[in-house]
N, C-alpha and C positions, 0 to 999 in steps of 0.2 A: 041248389044254388042258382042265383039269378045272374045271367051274363047278358042281360038285355042291352046295356050300353054298347055292346059290340055285336050288332045285328048279324053280320056274316057268320060269326062264331056261334051265336045262339041258334041260327038256322041250321048250321052244320051239325051241332050237337043234337038238336031235335030230330033231324032227318036220320042221324045215326041210331037214335033210340027206336026209330021205326024200321031200321035196316032198309032204307029207301035210297038206292044208289043215285037215281036221278036228282033227288032233292039234296043229297049229300054233295053232289058235284056242283050244283047251281051257284053257291057262294064263291066258287073259285074263279079267278081270272082265266081266260082261255089259254094263256101261256104260263099258268101257275106251276110252281115246283113243290113237290111233296117229297120230303126226306123221311123215310121210314126205317129207323134203326140202321142207318148207313146205306140203304138202297134209295136210289134217286128215280123219281117218276116225274116226267114233264108233260104238261098239256093234258087236256081233258081225256083223251083216249087212254093214255097210260094210267092216269089217276083212276078212271072208271074201272080199268082192269084190276088195279090194286083193291078197290072197294069190293068188287065182285068176288075176287079170289081169296083175299086175305081178311076181309071184314065180314061181309055178308055170309060167306061160306061157313064161317065158324061162329056166326051170330055174336060177334064182338061188339059190345055196347059200352061206350065210354061214359062214365058218370063223373063229371067235374065236381071237385069239392073246394078248390082254391083257384083264385085268379089274381094276377098282378101285372103291372106294367114293368118291363125290364129292358133297358137299352133299346127303346123303340119297338119292342115286341110285346104282344099280349101272351103271357105265360099262364097256361091252364093245366092244373094237375088233378089227378084222380084215378080211381081204379077202372079197369075194363074187365067186364065179365063176359064169358062165352064158352064155347066148346073148344077150348085150346089148352095145351099143357100149362099148368101153373095158375089157371084162372082161379081167382081174379089176380091180375097184375096191375101194379101202379105205373102209370105213364105220365110223362110231361109232354105237353103240346105247346110248341112255340109258334105263334101265328104272327106273320107280318101282313098288315092290311094296307091297302091303297085304294082310294076312291070307292070305298064300301065293298071291296072284294078281297078275298084271301089271295095274296100274291105268293107267299111261301108258308108252308107248314112243315115243321120238323118235329117228329115224334120219337122220343127216346124212353127207355125204361128207367 
């Protein structure tokens, strides 16, 4: 699926496919908030730790198959595959963008 109109999202998804923590973090604002199934991570240091411990460690790769605008957010859905129980699992990613950066990302099952 093409998500090119939303460059920060496309960059994040491409970096996730390579399991590259530095590149995954790059599209996020310095004070971004990442909500992961009820857990809150704020700023680059906490978000990097999340990527390293809960994404890269289990090789979780998100493969978007739908995208839509909803109430000012970009909603991207699709499965994530990796070395974790229940793989693949279907996730919903809700991105809030500002000035070509990811300000907030909420991930839910």
